[in-house]
N, C-alpha and C positions, 0 to 999 in steps of 0.2 A: 510839640513841643512848649516848656511855660511860656509865656510870658518873658519874661527877663531875657531867658537863651532867647528865644526871634530878636528879643531888640538887638541884643547884643547881634544878632548873626545880621540886619540888619545893617544897625551900625559899621560892619567890617568892609560890608558890599559896598557902601557908600564910599566906601575910602580907600578899601586896595582894591577896586577891578576899575575896567570902564566901560560903563552902559550906557545903553542907547538911552538917546534922551526922555525914551517914552516907560522903556525900566528903571527909569532914575526916579521920575517924578510915581511912577507907584511903589517904587520903593519907596521917596521921603513921604507919601501919603498914607503906607500904609506904615512909619514910626510913628507918623506921629500920633497917627491914632493910635498904636498904641500905649503913646508914655501920654497921649490925654485921661485915655483909660486908668494905667495907673497911678497919673495923682489924683484926680479923681477917688480911685480905692483905698489911698490913701489918704485927703482931705477927709472921709469917710470915718476909716477909725483912725485916725487921734481923736477925731472929735464926736465917738463909743470912748474911747480911751479919756476922753477929759471930760467925761459925764459921767464915768464908770468912780471917775477921782473925787466931782464933786458931791454927787453922791456917798461915797462914803467918811466925809471931811462931814 
């Protein structure tokens, strides 16, 4: 499963189902980890793109 698919699945589970407190906590933690990793990857990609554009100028 891709990260984006897992993020979407966790969001749907948190929104549409009745989870136990432990299941909800686990799902929220996993979702937060995935979003943090995605945002870090996006930021790294932005930095590389900016550096490449600057080098081309």
